[in-house]
C-alpha positions, 0 to 999 in steps of 0.5 A, a space after each residue: 494481531 500487530 503481526 496480521 495488520 502489518 501482513 494486510 498493510 504489505 498486500 493492501 498496499 502493493 495491489 493498490 500500487 499494482 493498481 495503479 500503476 498500471 492504470 494511472 493515466 485513465 484517472 486521478 482516484 488511480 494515482 491516489 491508488 498509487 498513494 496510498 500503496 506507498 503508504 500500506 507499504 510505508 505503515 507495514 514497513 513501520 510495524 515491522 521494525 523490532 520495537 
């Protein structure tokens, strides 16, 4: 279960970061997408660490 959450978090993080980065001057919402994408990528890296 954790593996699937890690993969989905990583994919969504990359998607939100690219979407926000390509349109960051248009709206505040796209800047929030960049922050959300980075948080999801960091969460995926945390889940990928061996415990």
